[in-house]
C-alpha positions in Angstrom: 0.0 0.0 0.0 1.4 3.4 -0.9 1.7 6.2 1.6 -0.8 8.4 -0.3 -3.4 5.6 -0.3 -2.9 5.0 3.5 -3.3 8.7 4.1 -6.6 8.9 2.1 -8.0 5.9 3.9 -7.2 7.3 7.4 -8.3 10.9 6.7 -11.9 10.1 7.3 -11.1 8.4 10.6 -9.1 11.1 12.2 -10.9 13.0 14.9 -9.8 16.5 15.7 -9.2 17.5 19.4 -12.2 19.8 19.3 -14.6 17.1 18.0 -13.2 14.6 20.5 -13.8 17.0 23.4 -17.3 17.9 22.2 -18.2 14.2 21.8 -16.7 13.3 25.2 -18.7 16.0 27.0 -21.9 15.0 25.3 -21.3 11.3 26.1 -20.5 12.1 29.8 -23.6 14.2 30.2 -25.8 11.6 28.6 -24.4 8.8 30.8 -24.7 10.9 34.0 -28.3 11.9 33.3 -29.4 8.4 32.2 -27.4 6.3 34.7 -29.0 7.7 37.9 -32.5 8.8 36.9 -34.6 10.2 39.7 -31.8 10.4 42.3 -31.9 14.2 42.7 -34.4 14.9 45.4 -35.6 18.4 46.5 -35.9 18.8 50.2 -38.1 21.4 51.8 -36.2 23.5 54.3 -37.1 26.5 56.4 -35.3 29.8 55.5 -33.0 31.1 58.2 -34.1 34.7 58.9 -31.5 36.9 60.5 -32.7 39.8 62.6 -30.3 42.7 62.3 -30.4 45.3 65.1 -31.9 48.7 64.2 -29.3 51.3 65.0 -29.5 55.1 64.7 -26.4 56.3 62.9 -27.1 60.0 62.1 -29.6 62.6 61.4 -30.4 64.2 58.1 -29.2 67.6 59.4 -25.7 66.1 60.3 -25.1 65.1 56.7 -23.0 67.3 54.4 -22.7 66.4 50.7 -19.6 64.2 50.1 -18.5 64.2 53.7 -18.6 60.5 55.0 -19.6 59.7 58.6 -17.9 56.6 60.1 -19.9 54.2 62.3 -19.8 50.5 63.3 -22.6 48.1 62.2 -24.0 45.5 62.8 -21.9 45.2 65.9 -19.1 47.1 67.5 -15.5 46.3 66.4 -12.9 47.1 63.8 -14.2 44.5 61.3 -17.6 46.2 61.4 -16.5 49.7 60.3 -18.8 51.4 57.9 -19.3 54.8 56.2 -22.5 56.8 55.6 -22.3 59.2 52.7 -24.6 61.9 51.2 -23.6 61.7 47.5 -24.5 65.3 46.8 -27.6 64.8 44.6 -26.2 61.8 42.7 -28.8 59.0 42.8 -27.5 55.6 44.0 -28.7 52.0 44.1 -30.2 51.4 47.6 -30.1 55.2 48.3 -32.5 56.8 50.7 -33.7 60.4 51.0 -35.6 62.6 48.6 -32.9 62.2 45.9 -32.0 58.7 46.9 -28.5 59.9 47.4 -27.7 58.7 50.9 -26.0 55.4 51.2 -23.8 53.4 53.6 -21.2 50.7 53.1 -18.7 48.6 54.9 -15.4 50.3 54.8 -13.3 47.2 54.7 -12.1 46.2 51.3 -13.5 42.8 50.2 -10.2 41.6 49.0 -8.0 41.6 52.1 -9.8 44.0 54.5 -7.8 47.1 53.7 -9.2 50.3 55.4 -11.3 52.4 53.1 -12.6 55.0 55.6 -10.7 58.0 54.3 -10.6 57.1 50.6 -14.0 58.6 49.4 -13.8 60.7 46.2 -16.5 62.6 44.3 -15.4 63.6 40.8 -18.2 64.8 38.5 -20.9 62.1 38.6 -18.6 59.5 40.0 -18.7 58.5 43.7 -15.9 56.2 44.6 -14.6 54.5 47.8 -11.0 53.5 47.3 -8.2 53.0 46.3 -7.5 50.4 48.9 -4.0 50.9 50.3 -3.3 47.2 50.0 -4.0 46.4 46.3 -5.7 49.5 44.9 -9.3 48.2 44.7 -12.0 50.9 44.1 -15.7 50.6 44.4 -18.6 52.6 42.8 -21.0 53.8 45.5 -23.7 54.7 42.9 -24.0 51.0 41.9 -24.3 49.1 45.1 -20.5 49.2 45.8 -19.6 47.3 42.7 -15.8 46.7 42.1 -14.4 49.2 39.5 -10.8 48.1 39.6 -8.1 46.3 41.6 -7.9 42.8 43.1 -11.3 42.7 44.8 -13.9 40.5 43.1 -16.9 41.2 45.4 -18.9 44.3 45.9 -18.7 46.2 49.2 -21.4 45.0 51.6 -24.1 47.7 51.6 -25.8 48.8 54.8 -29.6 48.9 54.4 -31.0 52.2 55.7 -34.3 53.7 56.8 -35.3 57.3 57.5 -37.8 58.0 60.3 -38.5 61.7 60.7 -35.0 63.2 60.6 -33.2 60.1 61.9 -31.2 57.7 59.8 -31.2 54.0 60.9 -29.1 51.1 59.8 -31.4 48.0 59.6 -29.5 45.3 57.8 -26.6 44.3 55.5 -26.6 43.3 51.9 -23.5 41.1 51.6 -21.0 39.4 53.9 -18.6 41.6 55.8 -14.9 40.9 55.3 -13.4 38.6 57.9 -16.8 37.1 58.9 -18.4 33.8 58.2 -21.7 35.5 59.2 -22.4 39.1 59.9 -23.9 38.6 63.4 -22.2 36.5 66.1 -25.4 35.1 67.5 -26.9 34.3 64.1 
């Protein structure tokens, strides 16, 4: 048999790496679905509801546009440091007040817990917490504390706020605080 003839006969049998991987994935999926039918069972469970404390953190008259106020929440301690910020008329996700421009966030970077208390900047429409002194992460306070840049890959935990009369209360957290396996010790 000549080399050309051997090549022509085997060309139809050669499987590319791409086709092999696609075929293998489809076969594995089919086997796993058909081999153990009906083994996945949904189990009804009760939701765990965590009751956060309601804590007065400021009054509307204390707020100055773009001047953060530091506080601890949901408990006292350095890993519970937060900042309350009046964004100066710039609407924010989760914001309260007439213009929805009052927000609060944890002031510990979600990457390695770097301090963000004194890093707030207001430039044009941008409202940023950061750069973290550890690895330069920055967070957009207008969009629920989403990561803008740096090593962090999680948004800042946002403090849920309520206004009653002229008083501002922290009533819960949206997200897990850095260094915690749960936000409240007794939860």
